[in-house]
C-alpha positions as CSV (number, residue, x, y, z in Angstrom):
1,M,-6.3,1.1,-13.0
2,Q,-8.2,4.3,-13.4
3,A,-6.2,7.4,-12.4
4,L,-8.5,10.0,-11.0
5,G,-6.3,12.6,-9.3
6,N,-7.0,13.8,-5.8
7,K,-9.9,16.2,-6.5
8,G,-12.3,15.6,-3.6
9,V,-10.5,12.5,-2.3
10,L,-10.4,12.4,1.4
11,S,-8.6,9.0,1.6
12,V,-7.5,6.0,-0.3
13,I,-8.3,2.6,1.1
14,V,-5.7,0.0,0.1
15,E,-6.6,-3.6,0.8
16,F,-3.4,-5.6,0.7
17,G,-1.5,-8.8,1.2
18,L,2.2,-9.3,1.6
19,I,3.2,-12.7,0.3
20,K,6.6,-14.4,0.6
21,K,7.2,-16.4,-2.5
22,P,6.0,-18.9,-3.5
23,Q,2.7,-18.4,-1.6
24,D,3.2,-17.9,2.2
25,V,0.8,-15.1,3.2
26,L,2.6,-13.0,5.8
27,I,0.2,-10.1,6.5
28,T,-3.1,-8.8,5.2
29,G,-5.1,-5.8,6.0
30,N,-6.4,-2.4,5.0
31,L,-4.5,0.9,4.9
32,Y,-6.6,4.1,5.3
33,I,-4.3,6.6,3.6
34,T,-5.1,10.3,4.3
35,D,-3.3,13.6,4.5
36,D,-2.2,12.6,8.0
37,E,1.1,10.8,8.3
38,R,0.6,7.3,9.9
39,L,2.7,4.4,10.9
40,E,1.2,0.9,11.2
41,E,3.5,-1.5,13.2
42,T,3.3,-5.3,13.1
43,E,5.6,-8.2,13.9
44,I,6.2,-8.7,10.2
45,A,6.5,-5.2,8.8
46,N,6.1,-1.5,9.5
47,I,4.1,0.5,7.0
48,W,4.3,4.3,6.9
49,H,1.8,6.1,4.7
50,Q,0.5,9.5,3.8
51,L,-1.6,11.1,1.0
52,E,0.2,14.0,-0.7
53,G,-1.5,15.6,-3.7
54,D,-2.2,13.1,-6.4
55,D,0.0,10.4,-4.8
56,A,-0.1,8.0,-1.9
57,N,3.4,7.7,-0.3
58,I,4.0,4.3,1.2
59,K,7.1,3.0,2.9
60,L,7.1,-0.7,3.8
61,T,9.9,-2.0,6.1
62,I,10.0,-5.8,6.2
63,H,11.7,-6.9,9.5
64,E,13.1,-10.3,8.5
65,N,15.4,-8.9,5.9
66,K,15.4,-5.2,7.0
67,M,14.4,-4.2,3.5
68,D,12.7,-0.8,2.8
69,W,10.3,-0.4,-0.1
70,V,9.2,3.1,-1.0
71,L,6.2,3.4,-3.2
72,L,4.8,6.5,-4.8
73,M,1.3,5.3,-5.9
74,P,-0.9,7.5,-8.0
75,V,-4.3,8.0,-6.5
76,H,-6.6,5.6,-8.4
77,E,-9.4,3.1,-8.2
78,S,-8.2,-0.4,-9.0
79,E,-10.3,-2.4,-11.5
80,D,-8.9,-5.6,-10.1
81,W,-6.1,-6.9,-7.9
82,E,-2.7,-5.4,-8.7
83,V,0.6,-7.2,-7.9
84,M,4.0,-5.8,-7.3
85,D,7.0,-8.1,-7.5
86,M,9.4,-7.3,-4.6
87,N,12.3,-9.8,-4.9
88,E,11.4,-12.6,-2.6
89,Y,7.9,-11.1,-1.9
90,F,4.7,-10.1,-3.7
91,L,2.6,-7.2,-2.7
92,Q,-1.0,-7.7,-3.8
93,F,-3.3,-4.7,-3.4
94,K,-6.5,-3.1,-4.5
95,C,-7.3,0.6,-4.2
96,K,-10.6,2.3,-3.4
97,L,-11.2,6.0,-3.3
98,N,-13.1,7.4,-0.3
99,A,-14.5,10.9,-1.2
């Protein structure tokens, strides 16, 4: 992960997959995170996101267990896929900067 700060960044593109352990892919897609607050709604989860300063704020609400995950992700460009362990799920993601 290469942290770059938010100088000149208009958006962060987050390619992601939500996987229920051990390997059931529930949802995949791209988030285009900007200064504008957005809510992406699906049958599996709702994802709220907004770029604030040097961080991307993301709130993931998984419907089947009504769990909320709040992520404060530093603005960065991923060198490879990153994985976050979320109890019975994995969140796999890759960040790209869009200046």
